C-alpha positions in Angstrom: 25.7 5.9 23.8 25.7 9.3 22.1 24.9 11.9 24.8 23.8 14.4 22.1 21.1 12.0 20.9 19.6 10.6 24.1 20.2 10.5 27.8 19.9 7.6 30.2 18.8 7.8 33.9 18.2 4.9 36.3 15.9 5.4 39.3 16.0 2.2 41.4 14.9 -0.6 39.2 13.4 1.7 36.5 15.5 3.0 33.6 14.6 5.9 31.3 16.0 6.8 27.9 15.1 10.4 26.9 15.5 11.6 23.4 17.5 14.9 23.8 17.7 16.8 20.6 14.6 19.0 20.8 16.0 21.7 18.5 16.3 19.0 15.8 12.9 17.5 16.6 14.7 14.5 18.2 15.5 13.0 14.9 17.5 9.9 14.7 21.1 10.6 13.6 23.5 7.9 12.4 25.0 7.5 15.9 21.5 6.9 17.3 21.0 3.7 15.4 24.0 1.9 17.0 23.9 3.7 20.3 20.3 3.1 21.1 20.5 -0.7 20.6 23.8 -0.9 22.5 22.3 0.9 25.5 19.0 -1.1 25.6 21.0 -4.4 25.4 23.4 -3.2 28.1 20.4 -2.4 30.3 19.0 -5.9 29.6 22.3 -7.5 30.4 22.4 -6.0 33.9 19.6 -8.1 35.3 18.5 -5.4 37.8 16.5 -3.2 35.5 12.8 -4.2 35.6 11.2 -1.6 33.4 12.2 1.0 30.8 10.5 4.2 30.0 11.2 5.9 26.6 10.4 9.6 26.7 11.5 12.8 24.9 12.1 16.5 25.2 10.7 19.6 23.5 7.4 20.0 21.5 7.6 16.7 19.6 8.5 13.2 20.5 10.5 12.6 17.3 10.5 13.4 13.6 12.1 10.0 12.9 15.0 9.5 10.6 17.4 12.4 10.3 18.4 13.2 6.7 22.0 12.7 7.7 21.4 9.0 7.8 20.4 8.9 4.2 23.5 11.0 3.3 25.7 8.7 5.2 24.6 5.6 3.4 27.2 4.3 0.9 26.7 4.8 -2.8 26.4 1.3 -4.3 25.4 2.4 -7.7 28.7 1.3 -9.3 28.6 -2.1 -7.7 27.4 -5.4 -9.2 23.5 -5.1 -8.7 23.0 -8.4 -6.9 25.7 -7.7 -4.4 24.6 -4.1 -4.0 21.0 -5.2 -3.2 22.3 -7.9 -0.8 24.3 -5.2 1.0 21.2 -3.0 1.2 19.2 -5.9 2.7 21.8 -6.2 5.5 21.6 -2.5 6.1 17.8 -2.4 6.5 18.0 -5.5 8.7 20.5 -3.6 11.0 18.0 -0.7 11.3 15.3 -3.2 12.2 17.5 -4.7 14.9 17.8 -1.3 16.6 14.1 -1.6 17.7 13.9 -5.4 17.8 16.0 -5.2 20.9 13.0 -3.7 22.7 11.0 -6.8 22.2 13.8 -9.1 23.2 14.5 -7.2 26.4 13.6 -9.1 29.6 11.7 -6.0 30.9 8.6 -4.2 29.7 9.2 -1.0 27.7 6.8 1.9 28.1 6.7 4.8 25.6 5.6 8.3 26.7 4.8 10.4 23.5 4.2 14.1 23.2 3.6 16.1 20.0 4.6 14.5 16.7 5.6 10.8 16.4 6.7 10.6 12.8 8.3 8.1 10.5 11.0 6.1 12.3 9.6 7.2 15.6 6.5 5.2 14.9 8.8 2.2 14.3 10.3 2.8 17.7 7.0 3.1 19.7 5.5 0.2 17.8 8.2 -2.0 19.3 7.4 -0.9 22.8 5.1 -3.0 25.1 2.8 -0.1 26.1 2.3 3.4 24.7 0.9 6.5 26.2 0.5 10.0 24.7 -0.5 13.6 25.4 -3.8 14.9 24.0 -2.2 16.9 21.2 0.1 14.1 20.1 -0.2 12.7 16.6 1.3 9.8 14.6 2.4 9.8 10.9 3.7 6.9 8.8 5.8 9.5 7.1 7.7 7.2 4.7 5.0 7.3 2.1 5.2 11.1 2.0 8.9 10.9 0.9 8.4 8.2 -1.7 9.3 5.0 0.2 7.7 2.3 2.3 8.1 2.0 6.0 10.6 -0.8 6.6 11.8 -0.8 10.2 8.9 -2.4 11.9 5.7 -0.3 11.7 3.6 -2.6 9.5 4.0 -6.0 11.2 3.6 -4.5 14.7 0.8 -2.0 14.2 -1.4 -4.4 12.3 -1.4 -6.6 15.4 -2.6 -3.8 17.8 -4.8 -1.7 15.5 -7.5 -2.4 12.9 -5.7 -3.5 9.7 -7.8 -1.2 7.5 -6.7 1.8 9.6 -3.0 0.8 9.3 -3.4 0.5 5.6 -5.1 3.9 5.3 -2.3 5.5 7.3 0.4 3.6 5.3 -1.0 4.6 1.9 -2.0 8.2 2.7 0.6 9.4 5.2 -2.2 11.1 7.1 -2.0 12.1 10.8 -3.5 9.9 13.4 -4.8 12.0 16.3 -4.3 11.1 19.9 -8.0 10.5 20.2 -8.1 8.0 17.4 -4.9 6.4 18.6 -6.6 5.8 21.9 -9.8 4.4 20.4 -7.9 2.2 17.9 -5.7 0.6 20.7 -2.4 2.2 19.7 -2.1 3.9 23.0 -3.5 2.9 26.5 -4.2 6.4 27.7 -4.0 10.1 26.8 -3.0 13.0 29.1 -3.5 16.7 29.1 0.2 17.5 29.6 3.6 15.9 29.2 4.3 16.3 32.9 1.0 14.5 33.8 1.8 11.8 31.4 5.4 11.2 32.6 4.3 11.1 36.2 1.7 8.4 35.3 4.0 6.4 33.1 6.8 6.4 35.6 4.4 5.3 38.3 3.3 2.4 36.1 6.9 1.5 35.4 7.6 1.5 39.2 4.5 -0.7 39.8 5.9 -3.2 37.2 9.3 -3.1 38.9 7.8 -4.2 42.2 6.6 -7.5 40.7 8.6 -10.7 40.3 11.0 -9.9 37.3 11.0 -13.6 36.4 7.2 -13.6 36.2 7.1 -10.3 34.2 9.7 -11.6 31.8 7.7 -14.8 31.3 4.5 -12.9 30.7 6.2 -10.7 28.1 7.7 -13.8 26.4 4.2 -15.5 26.3 2.5 -12.4 25.0 5.1 -11.8 22.2 4.9 -15.5 21.2 1.1 -15.5 21.2 1.0 -12.5 18.9 2.6 -14.5 16.1 1.4 -18.1 16.8 -1.9 -20.0 17.3 -3.5 -20.3 20.7 -2.6 -24.0 21.0 1.1 -23.3 20.0 1.2 -20.5 22.5 -0.2 -22.8 25.3 2.5 -25.3 24.5 5.1 -22.6 24.7 3.7 -21.4 28.1 3.9 -25.0 29.4 7.6 -25.2 28.5 8.4 -21.8 29.9 6.4 -22.3 33.1 7.9 -25.8 33.7 11.4 -24.4 33.3 11.1 -21.0 35.0 8.4 -21.3 37.7 10.1 -20.0 40.8 8.3 -21.1 44.0 10.4 -18.7 46.3 8.9 -15.7 44.4 5.4 -16.9 45.3 6.4 -17.4 48.9 7.8 -13.9 48.9 4.6 -12.5 47.5 2.4 -14.4 50.0 4.6 -13.4 52.9 4.5 -9.7 51.9 0.7 -9.7 51.4 0.2 -11.2 54.8 2.5 -8.6 56.4 0.9 -5.8 54.4 4.3 -4.9 52.9 5.7 -4.7 49.4 7.5 -7.9 48.3 11.3 -7.7 47.6 12.1 -10.1 44.7 15.6 -11.1 43.6 16.8 -9.5 40.4 17.4 -11.5 37.3 20.9 -12.8 36.7 23.1 -10.7 34.4 23.5 -11.8 30.9 27.1 -13.0 30.7 28.8 -15.3 28.2 29.5 -18.8 29.6 33.0 -18.8 28.1 
């Protein structure tokens, strides 16, 4: 993890990754792209983290890709064209994997967005399970404004949560999407008047999630992600397989016992992800 790029805190069962380069608009440096994925996967491997909040510092959430990333990319112009293009394909896929890990994580990921969420930052929040923002926040598919297409995850994810015509408009024009329209279009769940108010609410939601059975939450996330990309009948079959394999009766007994006693249930953590050999 690069401490100059983002910070990590863990409060009980809830982790928070905070972008920490406000003077540089929290742009994503070369070290971010490996460090972020590494940290998210490490949190997932632990088994005791039940929710992740992604927040930021300063006036803007993030300006997206730092120019240093483009400068750091190797010059392949002298290489054989087919091999050069194949290498570029692998590079773009690696960028995508940085945010794919958020969908693979066994816990829900909640994004708390203030100010500008631009370019690669839209790729990031699109991969989160739930998004919240402040009233002055705005979103920009910035890539079209610098002569390229968005390629790290914005398109396939946003067109599943927003009206496709709106996604196309934003993709083709590079216009700003206001917080008000982000809320009405389904991109965010709620808007708040201040960042402090938003963070308090988002952290409370993350804590509420952390108090549920982590196995049931993980199964719910798996089913929702699968259902986004498959038919209803295929998803039902997937749920049958998951439920038959993962349904954990002691968790239900724990929930019933806590409800009867008027207490909060205390569920076991997930097992850590460890190699079998």
